[in-house]
N, C-alpha and C positions, 0 to 999 in steps of 0.2 A: 692248697688252693691259694696260697699267698700271692697277692698282686692281681688276682682275677676278680672281676666284678660279675655278680650274678643278677640277672634280671628276673624278678619274681612278680607274682600277681599282687595287686593292692590288698592291704589290710586296713581295718578301721583305724588302727593306731598311726597310720601314715598321714592322717588328715592335716596335721600342722605343717609337715614338710611339703606335702603336695600343695597346700594353700599358699605357701611362700612363692612358688613359681606361677600358680594359676592366678594370683592376685597382682602380679608384677606387670605393669602396663607395657614395659619394654618387651617382655617375653611373649605377651599375647597380642602384640600390636597388629599382626596380620591375620588374626583369627576372627571368625564371625561372632565370637562371644568374648566376654571378659572385659576388663579384669574382674575376677570373681570376688563376690562377698563370701564370707564363711559358709553361709547356707547353700550357695551354689557349689562350693567345693564338697560339702557334705553330700549333696545330691549326686555329684559326679562319682564320689567314692561308693555311695550306695548302689548306683547303677552299674558301676564297674564290677563290684562284688557279686551282684545278682547275675550278671553275664558270665562271670567266672564259674559260677555254680552250675551252669547249663551243661548237660552231657555233650551235646553237639554245639560247639561254639561257632558263631558266625561274626562275632565282634571281638576284637583284641585290643 
């Protein structure tokens, strides 16, 4: 699988990397939220993981 990128679900250990882009004002310029503080990113990761655990997913 050399050269291929895999998209996977979030993990708790992703928080620092995710926070790098969610706290960047240029990245979130046109979003209704942000830039995030670390507590906001933690809540995002928590919510994402809870949604990933649902048998029938309706949020991706």
